[in-house]
PyMOL commands that place a pseudoatom at each C-alpha (Angstrom):
pseudoatom trace, name=CA, resn=MET, resi=1, chain=A, elem=C, hetatm=0, pos=[-31.570, -3.709, 4.951]
pseudoatom trace, name=CA, resn=ALA, resi=2, chain=A, elem=C, hetatm=0, pos=[-29.404, -1.866, 1.635]
pseudoatom trace, name=CA, resn=GLU, resi=3, chain=A, elem=C, hetatm=0, pos=[-27.969, -0.136, 3.874]
pseudoatom trace, name=CA, resn=LYS, resi=4, chain=A, elem=C, hetatm=0, pos=[-27.311, -2.514, 6.383]
pseudoatom trace, name=CA, resn=LYS, resi=5, chain=A, elem=C, hetatm=0, pos=[-25.539, -4.460, 3.389]
pseudoatom trace, name=CA, resn=LEU, resi=6, chain=A, elem=C, hetatm=0, pos=[-23.627, -2.014, 1.908]
pseudoatom trace, name=CA, resn=ALA, resi=7, chain=A, elem=C, hetatm=0, pos=[-22.051, -1.123, 5.977]
pseudoatom trace, name=CA, resn=ALA, resi=8, chain=A, elem=C, hetatm=0, pos=[-21.000, -4.851, 5.510]
pseudoatom trace, name=CA, resn=ASP, resi=9, chain=A, elem=C, hetatm=0, pos=[-19.610, -4.415, 2.113]
pseudoatom trace, name=CA, resn=ASN, resi=10, chain=A, elem=C, hetatm=0, pos=[-17.383, -1.298, 3.519]
pseudoatom trace, name=CA, resn=MET, resi=11, chain=A, elem=C, hetatm=0, pos=[-15.771, -3.420, 6.344]
pseudoatom trace, name=CA, resn=LYS, resi=12, chain=A, elem=C, hetatm=0, pos=[-14.747, -6.035, 4.546]
pseudoatom trace, name=CA, resn=LYS, resi=13, chain=A, elem=C, hetatm=0, pos=[-13.064, -4.057, 2.163]
pseudoatom trace, name=CA, resn=LEU, resi=14, chain=A, elem=C, hetatm=0, pos=[-11.441, -2.231, 4.619]
pseudoatom trace, name=CA, resn=GLY, resi=15, chain=A, elem=C, hetatm=0, pos=[-10.553, -5.445, 6.629]
pseudoatom trace, name=CA, resn=ILE, resi=16, chain=A, elem=C, hetatm=0, pos=[-12.399, -3.969, 9.903]
pseudoatom trace, name=CA, resn=GLU, resi=17, chain=A, elem=C, hetatm=0, pos=[-15.349, -7.033, 10.059]
pseudoatom trace, name=CA, resn=ASP, resi=18, chain=A, elem=C, hetatm=0, pos=[-14.275, -8.297, 13.273]
pseudoatom trace, name=CA, resn=LEU, resi=19, chain=A, elem=C, hetatm=0, pos=[-14.676, -5.143, 14.674]
pseudoatom trace, name=CA, resn=LYS, resi=20, chain=A, elem=C, hetatm=0, pos=[-18.229, -5.154, 13.954]
pseudoatom trace, name=CA, resn=ASN, resi=21, chain=A, elem=C, hetatm=0, pos=[-19.243, -5.073, 17.379]
pseudoatom trace, name=CA, resn=SER, resi=22, chain=A, elem=C, hetatm=0, pos=[-16.472, -3.580, 19.150]
pseudoatom trace, name=CA, resn=CYS, resi=23, chain=A, elem=C, hetatm=0, pos=[-16.687, -0.810, 21.270]
pseudoatom trace, name=CA, resn=TYR, resi=24, chain=A, elem=C, hetatm=0, pos=[-15.300, 2.378, 19.398]
pseudoatom trace, name=CA, resn=ARG, resi=25, chain=A, elem=C, hetatm=0, pos=[-13.599, 4.224, 21.487]
pseudoatom trace, name=CA, resn=GLU, resi=26, chain=A, elem=C, hetatm=0, pos=[-11.489, 0.665, 22.248]
pseudoatom trace, name=CA, resn=LEU, resi=27, chain=A, elem=C, hetatm=0, pos=[-10.214, -0.489, 19.792]
pseudoatom trace, name=CA, resn=SER, resi=28, chain=A, elem=C, hetatm=0, pos=[-6.754, 1.230, 17.951]
pseudoatom trace, name=CA, resn=GLY, resi=29, chain=A, elem=C, hetatm=0, pos=[-6.229, 4.162, 16.208]
pseudoatom trace, name=CA, resn=GLY, resi=30, chain=A, elem=C, hetatm=0, pos=[-5.751, 3.070, 13.260]
pseudoatom trace, name=CA, resn=GLN, resi=31, chain=A, elem=C, hetatm=0, pos=[-8.710, 0.857, 14.134]
pseudoatom trace, name=CA, resn=GLN, resi=32, chain=A, elem=C, hetatm=0, pos=[-11.158, 4.056, 14.548]
pseudoatom trace, name=CA, resn=GLN, resi=33, chain=A, elem=C, hetatm=0, pos=[-9.316, 5.832, 11.547]
pseudoatom trace, name=CA, resn=ARG, resi=34, chain=A, elem=C, hetatm=0, pos=[-10.640, 2.062, 9.131]
pseudoatom trace, name=CA, resn=VAL, resi=35, chain=A, elem=C, hetatm=0, pos=[-13.727, 2.474, 11.492]
pseudoatom trace, name=CA, resn=LEU, resi=36, chain=A, elem=C, hetatm=0, pos=[-14.469, 6.272, 10.133]
pseudoatom trace, name=CA, resn=LEU, resi=37, chain=A, elem=C, hetatm=0, pos=[-13.148, 5.817, 6.832]
pseudoatom trace, name=CA, resn=ALA, resi=38, chain=A, elem=C, hetatm=0, pos=[-15.403, 2.853, 6.521]
pseudoatom trace, name=CA, resn=ARG, resi=39, chain=A, elem=C, hetatm=0, pos=[-18.540, 5.508, 7.553]
pseudoatom trace, name=CA, resn=ALA, resi=40, chain=A, elem=C, hetatm=0, pos=[-17.075, 8.085, 4.922]
pseudoatom trace, name=CA, resn=LEU, resi=41, chain=A, elem=C, hetatm=0, pos=[-17.326, 5.648, 2.587]
pseudoatom trace, name=CA, resn=CYS, resi=42, chain=A, elem=C, hetatm=0, pos=[-20.374, 4.559, 2.941]
pseudoatom trace, name=CA, resn=ALA, resi=43, chain=A, elem=C, hetatm=0, pos=[-22.247, 8.338, 2.030]
pseudoatom trace, name=CA, resn=ALA, resi=44, chain=A, elem=C, hetatm=0, pos=[-18.998, 8.390, -0.262]
pseudoatom trace, name=CA, resn=ARG, resi=45, chain=A, elem=C, hetatm=0, pos=[-20.412, 6.980, -4.046]
pseudoatom trace, name=CA, resn=LYS, resi=46, chain=A, elem=C, hetatm=0, pos=[-17.811, 8.907, -6.090]
pseudoatom trace, name=CA, resn=LEU, resi=47, chain=A, elem=C, hetatm=0, pos=[-15.851, 11.683, -3.617]
pseudoatom trace, name=CA, resn=LEU, resi=48, chain=A, elem=C, hetatm=0, pos=[-14.548, 11.335, -0.380]
pseudoatom trace, name=CA, resn=LEU, resi=49, chain=A, elem=C, hetatm=0, pos=[-12.960, 14.334, 1.327]
pseudoatom trace, name=CA, resn=LEU, resi=50, chain=A, elem=C, hetatm=0, pos=[-9.950, 13.326, 3.972]
pseudoatom trace, name=CA, resn=ASP, resi=51, chain=A, elem=C, hetatm=0, pos=[-8.108, 15.405, 6.085]
pseudoatom trace, name=CA, resn=GLU, resi=52, chain=A, elem=C, hetatm=0, pos=[-5.413, 14.142, 7.704]
pseudoatom trace, name=CA, resn=PRO, resi=53, chain=A, elem=C, hetatm=0, pos=[-6.752, 10.926, 7.507]
pseudoatom trace, name=CA, resn=ALA, resi=54, chain=A, elem=C, hetatm=0, pos=[-3.455, 9.553, 9.371]
pseudoatom trace, name=CA, resn=ALA, resi=55, chain=A, elem=C, hetatm=0, pos=[-2.803, 12.046, 11.707]
pseudoatom trace, name=CA, resn=GLY, resi=56, chain=A, elem=C, hetatm=0, pos=[-1.497, 10.280, 15.232]
pseudoatom trace, name=CA, resn=LEU, resi=57, chain=A, elem=C, hetatm=0, pos=[-0.824, 6.937, 13.564]
pseudoatom trace, name=CA, resn=ASP, resi=58, chain=A, elem=C, hetatm=0, pos=[2.158, 5.136, 14.068]
pseudoatom trace, name=CA, resn=PRO, resi=59, chain=A, elem=C, hetatm=0, pos=[3.864, 4.971, 11.062]
pseudoatom trace, name=CA, resn=VAL, resi=60, chain=A, elem=C, hetatm=0, pos=[3.003, 0.681, 9.495]
pseudoatom trace, name=CA, resn=ALA, resi=61, chain=A, elem=C, hetatm=0, pos=[-0.833, 1.787, 10.528]
pseudoatom trace, name=CA, resn=THR, resi=62, chain=A, elem=C, hetatm=0, pos=[-0.165, 5.528, 8.494]
pseudoatom trace, name=CA, resn=ASN, resi=63, chain=A, elem=C, hetatm=0, pos=[1.185, 3.123, 5.398]
pseudoatom trace, name=CA, resn=GLU, resi=64, chain=A, elem=C, hetatm=0, pos=[-2.256, 1.062, 5.585]
pseudoatom trace, name=CA, resn=MET, resi=65, chain=A, elem=C, hetatm=0, pos=[-3.849, 3.960, 6.203]
pseudoatom trace, name=CA, resn=TYR, resi=66, chain=A, elem=C, hetatm=0, pos=[-2.289, 4.998, 2.717]
pseudoatom trace, name=CA, resn=HIS, resi=67, chain=A, elem=C, hetatm=0, pos=[-3.078, 1.955, 0.775]
pseudoatom trace, name=CA, resn=LEU, resi=68, chain=A, elem=C, hetatm=0, pos=[-6.685, 1.379, 1.646]
pseudoatom trace, name=CA, resn=ILE, resi=69, chain=A, elem=C, hetatm=0, pos=[-6.645, 5.025, 0.356]
pseudoatom trace, name=CA, resn=MET, resi=70, chain=A, elem=C, hetatm=0, pos=[-5.403, 4.485, -2.902]
pseudoatom trace, name=CA, resn=ASP, resi=71, chain=A, elem=C, hetatm=0, pos=[-6.624, 1.207, -3.327]
pseudoatom trace, name=CA, resn=LEU, resi=72, chain=A, elem=C, hetatm=0, pos=[-9.948, 2.240, -2.726]
pseudoatom trace, name=CA, resn=ASN, resi=73, chain=A, elem=C, hetatm=0, pos=[-8.627, 4.923, -5.727]
pseudoatom trace, name=CA, resn=ARG, resi=74, chain=A, elem=C, hetatm=0, pos=[-7.381, 2.509, -7.986]
pseudoatom trace, name=CA, resn=GLN, resi=75, chain=A, elem=C, hetatm=0, pos=[-10.122, -0.411, -7.176]
pseudoatom trace, name=CA, resn=GLU, resi=76, chain=A, elem=C, hetatm=0, pos=[-13.719, 1.327, -7.045]
pseudoatom trace, name=CA, resn=GLY, resi=77, chain=A, elem=C, hetatm=0, pos=[-12.300, 4.699, -9.218]
pseudoatom trace, name=CA, resn=LEU, resi=78, chain=A, elem=C, hetatm=0, pos=[-13.427, 6.575, -6.626]
pseudoatom trace, name=CA, resn=THR, resi=79, chain=A, elem=C, hetatm=0, pos=[-11.509, 10.585, -6.442]
pseudoatom trace, name=CA, resn=VAL, resi=80, chain=A, elem=C, hetatm=0, pos=[-9.570, 11.061, -3.515]
pseudoatom trace, name=CA, resn=VAL, resi=81, chain=A, elem=C, hetatm=0, pos=[-9.080, 14.539, -2.024]
pseudoatom trace, name=CA, resn=MET, resi=82, chain=A, elem=C, hetatm=0, pos=[-7.202, 14.703, 1.188]
pseudoatom trace, name=CA, resn=VAL, resi=83, chain=A, elem=C, hetatm=0, pos=[-5.503, 17.849, 3.108]
pseudoatom trace, name=CA, resn=SER, resi=84, chain=A, elem=C, hetatm=0, pos=[-1.999, 16.097, 4.144]
pseudoatom trace, name=CA, resn=HIS, resi=85, chain=A, elem=C, hetatm=0, pos=[0.765, 18.115, 5.702]
pseudoatom trace, name=CA, resn=ASP, resi=86, chain=A, elem=C, hetatm=0, pos=[2.922, 15.304, 5.153]
pseudoatom trace, name=CA, resn=ILE, resi=87, chain=A, elem=C, hetatm=0, pos=[4.499, 16.095, 2.158]
pseudoatom trace, name=CA, resn=LYS, resi=88, chain=A, elem=C, hetatm=0, pos=[6.543, 13.262, 1.386]
pseudoatom trace, name=CA, resn=ALA, resi=89, chain=A, elem=C, hetatm=0, pos=[3.780, 10.532, 1.546]
pseudoatom trace, name=CA, resn=ALA, resi=90, chain=A, elem=C, hetatm=0, pos=[1.637, 12.944, -0.770]
pseudoatom trace, name=CA, resn=VAL, resi=91, chain=A, elem=C, hetatm=0, pos=[4.076, 12.837, -2.876]
pseudoatom trace, name=CA, resn=ASN, resi=92, chain=A, elem=C, hetatm=0, pos=[4.675, 9.460, -2.458]
pseudoatom trace, name=CA, resn=HIS, resi=93, chain=A, elem=C, hetatm=0, pos=[1.285, 8.321, -2.466]
pseudoatom trace, name=CA, resn=ALA, resi=94, chain=A, elem=C, hetatm=0, pos=[-0.756, 10.839, -4.919]
pseudoatom trace, name=CA, resn=LYS, resi=95, chain=A, elem=C, hetatm=0, pos=[-1.377, 11.062, -8.185]
pseudoatom trace, name=CA, resn=HIS, resi=96, chain=A, elem=C, hetatm=0, pos=[-1.826, 15.104, -8.092]
pseudoatom trace, name=CA, resn=ILE, resi=97, chain=A, elem=C, hetatm=0, pos=[-0.387, 18.033, -5.753]
pseudoatom trace, name=CA, resn=LEU, resi=98, chain=A, elem=C, hetatm=0, pos=[-2.529, 21.159, -4.805]
pseudoatom trace, name=CA, resn=HIS, resi=99, chain=A, elem=C, hetatm=0, pos=[0.477, 23.042, -2.500]
pseudoatom trace, name=CA, resn=LEU, resi=100, chain=A, elem=C, hetatm=0, pos=[-0.332, 26.046, -1.518]
pseudoatom trace, name=CA, resn=GLY, resi=101, chain=A, elem=C, hetatm=0, pos=[0.898, 28.282, 0.995]
pseudoatom trace, name=CA, resn=ASN, resi=102, chain=A, elem=C, hetatm=0, pos=[3.414, 31.070, 1.954]
pseudoatom trace, name=CA, resn=GLY, resi=103, chain=A, elem=C, hetatm=0, pos=[1.909, 32.646, -1.283]
pseudoatom trace, name=CA, resn=GLU, resi=104, chain=A, elem=C, hetatm=0, pos=[3.081, 29.579, -3.492]
pseudoatom trace, name=CA, resn=VAL, resi=105, chain=A, elem=C, hetatm=0, pos=[0.488, 28.080, -5.868]
pseudoatom trace, name=CA, resn=PHE, resi=106, chain=A, elem=C, hetatm=0, pos=[1.736, 24.656, -7.112]
pseudoatom trace, name=CA, resn=PHE, resi=107, chain=A, elem=C, hetatm=0, pos=[-0.613, 21.641, -9.160]
pseudoatom trace, name=CA, resn=GLY, resi=108, chain=A, elem=C, hetatm=0, pos=[0.325, 18.891, -11.280]
pseudoatom trace, name=CA, resn=THR, resi=109, chain=A, elem=C, hetatm=0, pos=[1.639, 15.808, -10.905]
pseudoatom trace, name=CA, resn=ALA, resi=110, chain=A, elem=C, hetatm=0, pos=[2.901, 13.938, -8.059]
pseudoatom trace, name=CA, resn=ALA, resi=111, chain=A, elem=C, hetatm=0, pos=[6.349, 13.760, -10.164]
pseudoatom trace, name=CA, resn=GLU, resi=112, chain=A, elem=C, hetatm=0, pos=[6.209, 17.548, -11.367]
pseudoatom trace, name=CA, resn=TYR, resi=113, chain=A, elem=C, hetatm=0, pos=[5.630, 18.373, -7.768]
pseudoatom trace, name=CA, resn=THR, resi=114, chain=A, elem=C, hetatm=0, pos=[9.530, 17.754, -7.022]
pseudoatom trace, name=CA, resn=GLN, resi=115, chain=A, elem=C, hetatm=0, pos=[10.819, 18.417, -10.020]
pseudoatom trace, name=CA, resn=SER, resi=116, chain=A, elem=C, hetatm=0, pos=[9.077, 22.243, -9.524]
pseudoatom trace, name=CA, resn=ALA, resi=117, chain=A, elem=C, hetatm=0, pos=[11.125, 25.198, -7.508]
pseudoatom trace, name=CA, resn=VAL, resi=118, chain=A, elem=C, hetatm=0, pos=[7.550, 25.149, -5.335]
pseudoatom trace, name=CA, resn=GLY, resi=119, chain=A, elem=C, hetatm=0, pos=[8.170, 21.261, -4.452]
pseudoatom trace, name=CA, resn=SER, resi=120, chain=A, elem=C, hetatm=0, pos=[12.040, 21.307, -4.438]
pseudoatom trace, name=CA, resn=ALA, resi=121, chain=A, elem=C, hetatm=0, pos=[12.525, 23.678, -2.177]
pseudoatom trace, name=CA, resn=PHE, resi=122, chain=A, elem=C, hetatm=0, pos=[9.474, 22.959, 0.863]
pseudoatom trace, name=CA, resn=LEU, resi=123, chain=A, elem=C, hetatm=0, pos=[11.013, 19.082, 0.985]
pseudoatom trace, name=CA, resn=ASN, resi=124, chain=A, elem=C, hetatm=0, pos=[14.165, 19.908, 0.835]
pseudoatom trace, name=CA, resn=SER, resi=125, chain=A, elem=C, hetatm=0, pos=[14.323, 22.807, 2.972]
pseudoatom trace, name=CA, resn=GLY, resi=126, chain=A, elem=C, hetatm=0, pos=[12.139, 19.949, 6.333]
pseudoatom trace, name=CA, resn=LYS, resi=127, chain=A, elem=C, hetatm=0, pos=[9.590, 22.865, 6.633]
pseudoatom trace, name=CA, resn=CYS, resi=128, chain=A, elem=C, hetatm=0, pos=[6.529, 22.410, 7.115]
pseudoatom trace, name=CA, resn=GLY, resi=129, chain=A, elem=C, hetatm=0, pos=[5.700, 25.199, 4.961]
pseudoatom trace, name=CA, resn=ARG, resi=130, chain=A, elem=C, hetatm=0, pos=[4.467, 27.243, 8.560]
pseudoatom trace, name=CA, resn=CYS, resi=131, chain=A, elem=C, hetatm=0, pos=[7.665, 28.123, 10.038]
pseudoatom trace, name=CA, resn=LYS, resi=132, chain=A, elem=C, hetatm=0, pos=[9.425, 30.426, 9.583]
pseudoatom trace, name=CA, resn=GLU, resi=133, chain=A, elem=C, hetatm=0, pos=[12.850, 28.656, 10.737]
for i in range(1, 133): cmd.bond("trace and resi %d" % i, "trace and resi %d" % (i + 1))
show_as sticks, trace
zoom trace
């Protein structure tokens, strides 16, 4: 019974209560991501690890997903570690950035990242860091 309450609380937190009787395959990409996030919250108490949580979502759903994640961090005190290749979104939504790639390593606040050599080179190049263009 405690698990059902936790699931219901997480669905309410993410605004997906109306989806509780829906077939997952029939949901939109944004709805599916919210369902997956609610499931992850059922197992997470203090730390949430996310791999590309907004991948494949349209711009509106992407923005909503990032705001949901930020709210979980701020309001629930949940630590969120997120992998993303969308560095501009990461800079706009994250408190800290860990940049690993091409032999370069940076860790610091998002503001420090934008001012760092690696951050400004990466943000101004238009490259993904894996591209050789």
